[in-house]
C-alpha positions in Angstrom: -5.4 5.9 0.0 -5.1 2.7 1.4 -7.8 -0.4 -0.1 -7.9 -3.3 2.0 -6.3 -6.7 0.2 -4.3 -4.3 -2.3 -0.6 -5.8 -2.9 2.0 -3.1 -1.6 3.6 -3.2 -5.3 0.5 -2.1 -6.6 0.0 0.3 -4.0 3.7 1.8 -4.5 2.8 1.8 -8.7 -0.6 3.5 -8.7 1.1 6.8 -6.0 3.8 6.8 -8.6 6.8 5.1 -6.8 7.1 2.9 -10.1 5.7 3.3 -13.6 2.3 1.8 -14.8 3.0 0.7 -18.0 1.3 -1.7 -20.9 2.0 -5.2 -21.7 0.8 -4.9 -25.0 0.6 -2.6 -28.5 -2.6 -1.8 -28.5 -5.6 0.7 -30.3 -7.8 3.3 -28.4 -10.8 2.9 -30.1 -13.1 6.0 -30.8 -15.6 5.3 -28.3 -15.8 1.6 -27.3 -13.8 -0.3 -24.4 -10.8 -1.8 -24.4 -9.1 -4.2 -22.7 -5.2 -4.5 -22.1 -2.5 -5.7 -19.7 -0.5 -3.5 -17.8 2.5 -3.8 -14.8 4.6 -1.9 -13.0 8.2 -1.4 -13.2 8.8 -2.4 -9.6 7.0 -5.7 -10.6 3.3 -7.2 -10.9 0.4 -5.2 -9.5 -3.3 -6.1 -9.2 -5.6 -3.6 -8.5 -7.9 -4.4 -6.1 -10.6 -1.4 -6.3 -11.7 0.9 -9.5 -13.6 2.6 -6.6 -11.0 3.5 -3.7 -7.2 4.2 -4.0 -7.2 6.4 -7.2 -6.9 4.0 -9.8 -9.7 6.3 -11.6 -10.1 8.2 -13.3 -7.0 7.6 -15.4 -4.6 9.0 -18.7 -3.0 6.7 -21.3 -1.4 8.1 -24.1 -3.0 11.4 -23.4 -6.4 10.2 -23.4 -8.3 10.6 -20.8 -11.1 8.2 -19.4 -12.0 5.3 -16.3 -11.0 1.8 -16.2 -13.2 -1.4 -15.4 -11.0 -4.7 -13.7 -10.6 -8.1 -15.3 -8.6 -10.1 -12.0 -8.7 -13.5 -10.7 -9.6 -12.3 -7.3 -9.2 -15.7 -5.4 -5.8 -16.5 -6.7 -2.8 -16.5 -5.0 -1.6 -13.7 -5.7 -4.4 -12.2 -7.2 -3.8 -11.6 -10.9 -4.5 -8.8 -12.7 -5.4 -10.1 -15.9 -6.4 -6.7 -17.8 -7.8 -2.9 -17.3 -10.5 -2.6 -19.4 -10.1 1.3 -20.7 -13.0 3.4 -21.6 -12.2 7.1 -23.0 -14.4 10.0 -21.6 -15.3 11.5 -24.9 -15.5 10.4 -28.4 -12.4 10.5 -30.3 -10.0 9.6 -33.3 -9.0 6.0 -32.9 -5.4 6.2 -31.6 -2.4 3.7 -31.7 -1.0 2.9 -28.1 2.6 0.8 -27.6 3.9 -1.7 -25.5 5.5 0.2 -22.6 3.3 3.1 -22.3 2.7 4.5 -19.0 -0.9 4.2 -18.0 -1.1 7.1 -15.3 -4.2 6.7 -12.4 -5.4 9.3 -10.5 -3.3 8.8 -7.6 -0.1 9.9 -9.6 -1.4 13.4 -9.8 -2.2 14.0 -6.2 0.5 14.9 -3.8 -0.2 16.1 0.0 2.0 18.2 2.2 2.5 15.3 4.5 2.6 11.4 3.8 2.0 8.5 5.9 3.2 4.9 5.0 2.0 1.7 6.5 1.8 -1.1 3.8 4.2 -4.3 3.5 1.6 -7.0 5.2 0.6 -8.1 1.4 3.4 -9.1 -0.5 5.6 -12.3 -0.6 9.2 -10.6 -0.9 11.2 -13.1 -2.5 12.4 -13.5 -5.9 9.4 -15.2 -7.4 6.7 -13.5 -5.8 6.3 -10.1 -5.8 2.9 -9.4 -4.9 1.8 -12.5 -3.1 -1.0 -12.0 -0.4 0.4 -14.6 2.4 1.4 -12.4 5.4 5.2 -13.9 6.0 8.1 -12.6 5.2 10.4 -15.2 2.6 13.7 -14.1 3.5 14.5 -11.0 0.9 13.0 -8.1 3.5 15.3 -5.5 2.0 13.1 -6.0 -1.6 10.2 -4.4 0.8 12.4 -1.9 2.4 13.4 -1.0 -0.8 9.9 -0.9 -2.1 9.1 1.9 1.2 12.0 3.6 0.4 10.7 4.3 -3.5 7.4 5.3 -2.0 8.9 7.9 0.6 11.4 9.0 -2.7 8.3 9.7 -4.2 6.9 12.4 -2.2 7.1 16.2 -2.2 9.2 16.5 0.8 10.6 12.9 2.2 11.4 14.6 5.7 7.9 15.1 6.2 6.8 11.7 5.4 5.6 9.4 7.9 6.2 5.8 8.1 4.4 3.3 10.4 6.0 -0.5 10.9 4.6 -3.4 10.1 2.2 -4.9 12.5 0.9 -8.4 11.4 2.1 -11.7 12.7 4.4 -12.2 15.8 8.5 -12.4 14.8 7.8 -12.7 11.2 8.5 -8.7 10.2 10.9 -8.5 12.7 14.3 -7.8 10.9 12.1 -5.7 8.6 10.7 -3.5 11.0 14.8 -3.0 12.6 15.9 -2.3 8.6 13.1 0.4 8.5 13.8 2.1 11.7 17.1 2.5 10.7 16.4 3.3 7.7 13.9 6.3 8.6 15.1 7.6 12.3 12.7 9.8 13.8 10.1 9.4 10.7 9.3 5.8 11.9 6.8 4.9 14.3 7.1 1.3 15.5 3.4 0.5 16.2 4.1 -3.2 17.0 6.0 -2.5 20.2 3.8 -0.4 21.5 0.6 -2.2 21.2 2.2 -4.7 22.9 2.4 -2.5 26.0 0.6 -1.4 29.0 0.8 1.9 27.8 -1.6 1.2 24.4 -4.0 -0.2 27.3 -3.7 3.0 29.2 -4.1 5.0 26.4 -6.8 3.2 24.9 -8.8 3.1 29.1 -9.3 -0.8 27.8 -9.0 -3.5 30.9 -6.1 -6.0 29.3 -7.3 -9.7 29.2 -5.8 -12.9 29.8 -5.8 -13.7 25.5 -4.4 -10.2 25.3 -1.2 -10.6 27.2 -0.3 -14.2 25.8 -0.7 -12.4 22.6 1.8 -9.8 24.0 3.9 -12.4 25.4 4.0 -13.8 21.6 4.9 -10.0 20.0 1.2 -9.9 18.5 -1.1 -7.2 18.4 -3.3 -8.1 21.4 -6.6 -8.8 20.0 -8.6 -6.2 22.1 -7.4 -3.7 19.1 -8.5 -6.2 16.1 -11.6 -7.4 14.3 -9.7 -10.2 12.9 -6.3 -10.9 13.9 -5.3 -8.7 11.4 -6.9 -5.4 11.2 -7.3 -2.9 13.7 -10.7 -2.0 15.5 -12.0 1.6 16.2 -10.3 1.2 19.2 -6.9 0.4 17.4 -6.7 2.8 14.4 -7.8 5.8 17.1 -4.4 4.8 19.1 -2.6 5.1 15.5 -4.4 8.2 14.7 -3.1 9.5 17.8 0.6 8.0 17.1 0.8 10.0 13.7 -0.2 13.2 15.4 2.0 12.6 17.8 5.0 12.1 15.4 3.5 15.0 13.3 4.2 17.6 15.7 7.5 15.6 16.6 8.4 16.3 13.4 7.7 20.4 13.7 4.1 19.7 12.1 1.7 22.6 13.0 -2.0 24.0 12.7 
């Protein structure tokens, strides 16, 4: 349920690792939209898409409906001003108190096996849990805790694969080491793999001079990227292979 640009805290909250709650008292009208604020018990959230990622349909106070967003898209970090909720069917006016759980559809969805690949979008400092800068600000434990909470929210924590952060050069080395120690053989060190000759052999791609330079700097080679951060088809195909091999290693069978 990945959504490009969405903060790791937003992803964790919509999957249920943290509760999403209202920030104010509000009345749900009989049949009109209503705007109200939400946050999460882990930190501020800012949905990036109501179409993807499992935000819609949703429920609040037992009332089913859908949301639109009032978001400051170009703020850093992105700021959610309000969700605009519309109930599915006409009903009696209902009072929703501050702190009521808002439940997106993603929180009602589960899978036998889960793959978690998050962490780039987040400042990971005390004053910025939802920033978009692609650096670690020295509080890596917050990110590791977030990932751990996501894992603990899955039906079977042993059937969960964690992919390390691949962005930047050496900014996330400490985080990846902490994730590897925490999750053991459930962890995939994708950055190290992409910075190896084996990745080019597996992809059937000839290594360029730019790729060699990137590998020396511990960056994912440009032959596997579309924009310096996001993977191209060749890169995602290799990630799929890594996940498949890990599934087999952990005991998955068709």
